[in-house]
C-alpha positions in Angstrom: 100.9 99.5 134.4 102.7 97.7 137.2 104.8 94.8 136.0 103.9 92.7 139.0 100.2 92.2 138.8 99.8 90.0 141.9 102.5 89.2 144.5 100.5 86.9 146.7 100.6 83.1 146.7 100.4 82.9 142.9 102.4 85.9 141.5 101.8 86.9 137.9 103.9 89.2 135.7 103.2 91.1 132.5 105.0 89.8 129.3 108.3 91.5 128.5 108.2 94.4 126.1 110.6 96.9 124.5 114.0 96.5 123.0 116.0 94.9 124.4 113.1 92.6 125.4 112.1 93.2 129.0 113.2 96.9 129.1 111.1 99.5 131.0 111.8 103.1 131.9 113.8 102.2 135.0 115.9 99.7 133.1 116.6 102.3 130.4 117.6 104.9 133.0 120.0 102.5 134.6 121.5 101.5 131.3 122.0 105.2 130.3 124.0 105.7 133.5 125.8 102.4 133.9 126.7 101.2 130.5 129.0 104.2 129.7 130.8 103.6 133.1 131.2 99.9 132.4 132.6 100.7 128.9 135.1 103.1 130.4 136.2 100.6 133.1 136.4 97.4 131.1 137.7 95.8 128.0 135.0 93.2 127.1 135.3 89.9 125.3 131.9 88.3 124.6 131.5 84.9 123.1 128.5 82.6 122.5 126.0 85.5 122.1 124.2 83.4 119.5 123.1 81.1 122.3 121.0 83.8 124.0 117.4 83.5 122.7 116.0 86.8 121.6 112.5 86.0 122.8 110.6 83.5 125.0 111.3 82.3 128.5 114.9 81.5 129.3 117.1 80.9 132.4 120.6 82.3 132.1 123.0 81.1 134.8 126.5 82.2 135.7 129.3 81.8 138.3 129.5 84.4 141.0 132.9 86.0 141.9 132.3 89.7 142.6 129.7 92.3 143.5 130.3 93.6 140.0 129.0 90.4 138.4 125.3 91.5 138.0 126.3 94.7 136.3 128.7 92.9 133.9 126.3 90.0 133.2 123.3 92.3 132.7 125.4 94.5 130.3 126.2 91.3 128.3 122.6 90.2 128.2 121.2 93.7 127.5 123.6 94.3 124.6 122.5 91.0 123.1 118.7 91.5 123.2 117.5 90.7 126.7 116.8 92.8 129.8 116.9 90.1 132.6 115.1 89.8 135.9 116.8 88.7 139.1 115.8 87.6 142.5 118.2 89.5 144.7 119.0 89.8 148.4 116.5 92.0 150.1 119.2 94.2 151.8 120.1 95.8 148.4 116.6 96.9 147.9 116.8 99.0 151.1 119.5 101.2 149.7 118.0 104.6 148.8 117.6 105.2 145.0 119.3 101.9 144.1 116.4 99.9 145.7 113.8 102.0 143.9 115.5 101.4 140.5 115.8 97.7 141.2 112.2 97.3 142.2 111.1 99.6 139.3 113.0 97.6 136.8 111.2 94.4 137.8 113.7 92.8 140.2 112.4 90.9 143.2 113.8 91.0 146.8 114.5 87.7 148.5 115.0 87.1 152.3 117.8 84.6 152.0 118.2 81.8 154.6 114.6 82.3 155.8 111.3 80.6 155.3 110.4 83.4 152.9 113.3 82.3 150.6 111.1 79.5 149.3 108.7 82.1 147.8 111.4 82.9 145.2 110.7 79.8 143.3 107.1 80.9 142.7 108.3 84.3 141.5 110.9 82.7 139.2 108.3 80.4 137.6 105.9 83.3 137.2 108.6 85.3 135.4 109.3 82.4 133.0 105.6 81.8 132.4 105.3 85.4 131.3 108.2 84.9 128.9 111.0 86.8 130.7 114.8 86.2 130.7 115.6 85.1 134.3 119.2 85.5 135.6 120.3 83.0 138.3 123.5 82.5 140.3 123.3 78.8 141.2 125.7 79.3 144.1 123.4 81.8 145.7 126.2 84.0 146.9 129.8 84.8 146.0 131.9 81.7 145.8 133.8 80.8 149.0 136.6 79.1 146.9 139.7 81.2 147.6 140.8 81.0 143.9 137.4 81.9 142.5 136.3 78.5 141.2 132.6 77.6 141.4 131.6 76.0 144.7 128.8 73.5 145.4 125.5 75.0 144.1 122.1 75.3 145.7 119.4 72.9 144.4 117.0 75.7 143.5 118.3 76.0 140.0 117.7 72.3 139.3 114.1 72.5 140.7 113.4 75.6 138.6 114.8 74.0 135.4 112.8 70.8 136.0 109.5 72.5 136.8 109.7 75.2 134.2 111.3 73.2 131.4 112.6 76.5 130.1 115.9 76.5 128.2 118.9 77.0 130.6 121.9 78.8 129.1 125.1 78.3 131.1 127.4 81.4 131.1 130.7 82.0 132.8 132.6 85.2 133.4 136.1 86.1 134.5 137.8 89.4 135.3 135.1 91.0 137.4 137.1 90.4 140.6 140.0 92.3 139.2 137.6 95.2 138.6 136.0 94.9 142.1 137.6 92.4 144.5 135.3 90.0 146.3 133.2 92.0 148.9 135.1 95.1 147.8 133.2 98.4 147.3 135.7 100.5 145.4 136.4 99.5 141.8 139.8 99.7 140.1 139.5 102.7 137.7 142.7 102.2 135.7 143.9 100.4 133.7 140.7 99.1 132.2 139.9 95.6 133.3 139.7 92.7 130.9 136.4 91.0 131.3 135.3 87.8 129.5 131.7 86.5 129.3 130.9 83.3 127.5 127.4 81.8 126.9 127.2 78.1 126.1 124.6 75.9 124.5 121.4 75.0 126.5 121.7 72.4 129.2 119.6 69.3 129.0 117.5 68.5 132.1 115.1 66.1 130.4 116.4 63.1 132.3 115.2 64.7 135.5 111.7 65.9 134.4 109.1 65.0 136.9 111.7 64.5 139.7 111.6 68.0 141.2 110.8 66.6 144.7 113.4 63.8 144.5 116.3 65.1 146.5 118.9 62.8 145.0 117.8 63.8 141.5 118.0 67.5 142.1 121.4 67.1 143.7 122.5 65.2 140.7 121.1 67.9 138.4 122.8 70.6 140.4 126.1 68.9 140.1 125.5 68.7 136.3 125.1 72.5 136.3 128.2 73.3 138.4 130.3 70.8 136.5 129.3 72.6 133.2 130.1 76.0 134.6 133.5 74.8 136.0 134.5 73.2 132.7 133.6 76.4 130.8 135.6 78.5 133.3 138.6 76.3 132.9 138.6 77.1 129.2 138.5 80.8 129.9 141.2 80.8 132.5 143.4 78.2 130.9 143.7 76.4 134.3 142.4 73.2 135.9 139.9 73.5 138.8 140.4 71.6 142.0 139.1 68.0 141.8 137.1 68.6 145.0 134.7 71.5 144.8 134.4 73.8 147.8 131.3 72.8 149.8 129.9 75.5 152.1 127.8 72.8 153.9 131.1 71.4 155.2 132.6 74.7 156.2 132.4 76.9 159.3 132.0 80.0 157.1 128.6 81.7 157.1 126.4 80.6 154.2 125.7 84.1 152.9 127.2 87.6 153.4 130.7 88.8 153.7 132.4 86.0 155.5 135.7 87.9 155.6 134.0 90.7 157.5 132.4 88.1 159.9 135.8 86.5 160.5 137.4 89.8 161.2 134.7 90.7 163.7 135.2 87.4 165.5 138.9 88.0 165.8 138.3 91.4 167.3 135.9 89.9 169.9 138.4 87.3 170.9 141.3 89.7 171.2 
């Protein structure tokens, strides 16, 4: 039976099944291939696993520093009882085989920075209504902060949390960009990379319930999310984050995609 029953204006999804919860044959195939590779390439430190609910709707959020993040984060969740769903950029779904596995495992493509992007909220709510674990990167793309600190987040996570009232588990990870540098495509094979993933206690959005359309409220709630992730990351790194968080709205850098590649292209055009 197809997991996605209806992808029109009101999408509906089947409840998660299997062990870990949410697993299907595509997810199992990917895990058989990728988990041994991840174990060979990384030394993992996982903390706070008791904060990941083993059933029921849940939103798990994390900072975003490398293309390796989804693999490492999914491994963390999968090994601790949940096979998550993501709303990912549509271009990845166009890659042969990878796109088929992503779609088959229940992931949903999103046309970022377009009018279609707003549809992602409906799909996210439908996943949660069905009882799935939904993975979200609040920044929406790799952080533009040159030192890897969380940047200003998108307000979608706040609206989702307020509307769904599902538990939101903050997670942070560090080390992935040593395995695969930002926008890099070739991982470091040796020595094994130390990777840390920590899950915190649920965030409390109750003060903003009923305010999903209040722009100042969702901005405040989004700041609450990013402040929490930043503080958790400070503990892992043993460093202090900049007092002023990088804001992509105030930057000339493109909002999504490989900004380093874009900058290189512009330099070549000007030369």
